[in-house]
N, C-alpha and C positions, 0 to 999 in steps of 0.2 A: 326426335320428332316421331309422331305416330306413323306406322306403315301405311303407305298409300295404296299398295296393291291388295287385292281382295282374294288372292289365291294362296293357299298354303299347301305344302306337301303333306303327305300322310305322316311324316315323321315330326312335323312341327306341332308344338303344343298349342292348343286352341287359346286364343286371346282371352284374358280374364276381364270381364266387363263388370265393374263394381255397380251394385244397386244402391239406390239412395242418393243419386246425383241431384235430384230435385230438392231433396231435404237439405243437402249441403249448400246448394246455391241460395235457397231461401233463408237458411239460418245465417249465412255469411252476409246476405243483403240486409236482413232485419236486425241482426245482432242479438237475437233473443229466440229461444225455443218456444216461448209463449206466443210471440208475434208470428213466428213461422207456422205454428200450429193453426192459428186463425186463418192465415193465408191458404194453407193447404187443406183446411176443413177437417182437422183431426185434433188429437190431444197432445199436450207437451210431452207426456210420457212416451207416446208413440214416436214423436219426433226424435227424442233422445235415444230410443231403442234403435231406430233406423240409422241415426247418425253413428251410434256405437258399432252397428254391424258394418257400416261403410269403413270406419276406421280400422276395424278388425281385418277386413279384406285387404286394406292397404298396408297394414302392419305398422301404422303410426297414428299418433293422436293429432287431430286437427284443431281441437279446442281443449283447453283446460277447464275442468268443472270447478268453479269457485263459489263461495257463498254469494258473491255479487252477480253470478251468471256465467255465461260461456266467454272464455277469453281465447282469441285466436293464438295458435302456436306458430312458429316459423314455418312449419310444414304446410300450413294453409296457403301461404304466399306462393309456394311452389305448386301446390295441387290446384288452386283455384283457376288459373288460366286454362289448364288442361280440362278441368271439369266443365268450364264454359264452352270450350271448343267441342267437347264430347256431346254436351246438351244441344248445341247448335246442329251438329251432324245428325243426332237422333231426330231432331225436329224436321230437318230437311228430308231424312229418310221417310218419316211418316207422311210428309206432304207428297213425296213422289209415290208412295204406296197408295195414298188416297187417289191420286190421279190415275194410277194403274188400274184401280178398280172401276174407274169410269171410262177408260179408253179401251178400244179394241186392240189389244196388244197380245202377241203370242201365237202359238201354233194351234190350228184347228184340224182335227183328224176327221175326214169325211169318208164314210164307206158308202159306196153306191154301185148300182148295177153296172157291170163292165162297159157296156156300150155307151153309157152316158159320159164316160171320161172324156173322150174326144169331143163329144157334143158340148160339154161345159168349157173345155179348154179353148174351143173356137168361138165361144159365145160370151163375150164380155169379161172373161177372167182377167185379161190384162188390165182393163180399165178399173176393175174392182180392186186389184192388188195395188195399182198405182194410187188409188184414192185412200188405201189403208196401208201405209208404209210399215206400220208396226206389226202387220199380220203376215203369217205364212200359212199355206194351205197344203195339207197332205191328203192326196186323193188315193183311196184304196179300192180298186175294183174287186168286188166280192159278190159272187153269185150266192154263196151261203150267207145266212143272216148272222150279223155280228151281235154280240151281247153288249148293249149300251150300259146296262146296269153294272157290268164288270169293267167298264171303261175301255172296251176294245175299240171304241171310237167315240168321238164327241157328238157327231151327227151321222144320220144315215138316210139314204133315199131308198125306199123299199117299194116293191111292186105288190106286196101283200100287206094289208094293214095289221099292225100288231094288236093283240087283244089282251096281253098280260104285261105286267111290269108298270112301274111308276114313270110313265112316259108321256110326253107331249106329242101329239100327232096332228098334222095338218095336211090336207089334200094339196099336193103340189101341181099336178097336171093330170088331165085325162087325154088319152091318145088312142088312135085307131091302129090296130095291128093290121098288117098287110102282107100277103104272100109276094115276095120280091125275089129277084134274081139278077145276076149280071146281064147286061145287054146281049152278050154272046150266047147265053142260054135262053133268055126270054124271046129273042128274035128268031129262034129256030121255027120250023114248021109247027103249027099248033098241035098239041097232043090231044088225043081223043079223050083221055081221062087224066085227071091230075095225078092219079097214082102211078102213072107211067113216067112222071118226072122224077129225077133224082132229088131227094129231100135231105135237108140238114136238120137235126133235132137235138134237143138237150138229152143228157144222160138220164138214166132211170132215177137217179137220186134227185132230179129236179122234175119229176113227173107231175107235180102239182101246179106248175106254172101255167098261165093262160095259153101260152104257145103249145105246150105239150098236150093240154086238155083238148084244144081245138083240133090239133092234128089227129089225135086218136078218135075224136067224135066224127069228124067230117071226111077224113081220108084214112080209114082204119087199115087199108091195105097199102099204105104209102111205102114206096121203095126208099127206105132211109139208108143213105150211103155213108153217112158220117154222124156220129153222136159225140158230144163233148159237154163237159160241165162248164167250160169257159166260153162265154158268149163271144169274146173277141176271136176265138178260134173259129167258131161258126161263121162269124161275119167275114173273116178273111177268106174262108173257103167259099162263101157266096160270092165275094168279089172276084175270086179266081174262076168262077163259072162251074164249080164242082156240083152245086145243087141249089135248089130253091130254099128260102128261109122265111119263116114267119117272123116279122120284125116290126117295131114301131116305125110307121112310115117316115117321120122326119129323120130318124137315124139311118134308115135304109137309103133315103135320097142323099143324105150327107156322105154316105159310103159309095155312092155311084150306082146303086141298084135301081131297078125299075119295077113297077108293079106287074104282076101276072094277071091276065084276064080270066080270073076264076069266077064262077057263078055263086060260090058259097058266101054266106054271110060272115063277115069278118068280126072278130070279137074286139071289145074295147078293153084297154088296160088303164090302171090308175097308178100314179106315183105318189107315195106318201113321204113327207118329210118328218123325221122322228128325232127327238132328243130326250135325254133323261131330264126329268122335271127340275132337278137340282142344278143342272148345267144350263138350262134354257135361258135364264136371264143374264148369264155371264157375258160381258160386253163383246168378247171375241167371238163367242158362239152366236150371240144375237146378231152381230154384223153379217156373218155368213148366212144365217137363217133368212134374214130379210133380203139379202142379195139373191138368194136362190128363188124366193117367192117372186121377187121383181123380175128376174131374168126369165123365168118360165111364163109369167103372166104376159110379158111383152112378146114372147114368142107365140103365145096363144093368140094374142090380138093380131099379130102379123100374119098368122096362118088363115085368118078368116077372110 
């Protein structure tokens, strides 16, 4: 019987899969190369060539060539049931592959701003995965921009809109940045100047972010007590009362921070959902794409 397991060790020889099963079955059914050629939309000569190639790969003749046509050999009675079984398995495989192309199945790698990980995990992720049992989601917190063209991720949420590459880009959300701190720091006696507060900021490698630009423009003499390239580090430091942090207000409130009563105008930020154009229509990527759009849209409605 054929092997039912699909795993082979490195030392196993790969299974030999004969080509031309369709020709064999058609010739056996019709009893004639000419009739088989009509059914297959080809020529009798091509049918005989493919049948000969199949016999060569099996090492035995399945038909004797006679002046009256093809005559089955005893080997055909042995091979035919296996050929029918193989053809049925191939047909089933193709059906399942066709279904796979239409269903959201597989792993989706999503790169996103670190602070959004907890936000997404606590916002409808459980319901989404429960509704898509064939999907798994890999969340990668990344302050640096990943290269979607080189498949470093399937999808990305960015705070800066990309301008190069064959990418599909859609606005995901617009949010207000807010100066926030732990209640233990925010409830101290009011400071005369914001620069007297201890501040948390991104490292110089992320000096182009809206948070870094705002801090340099409005509080140039800020007393920065901690810099980091990892947003989660800054958020944890803010939660511990080490310093104030400019953060998207929903994320700050989720982390237990409270706004600081500053008179400065706060900037707005935008989240962009990005995918490579070739991957965007793939069902598993499409499912996560639409879920993200829906989740942030509902949060936006709820915040109004």
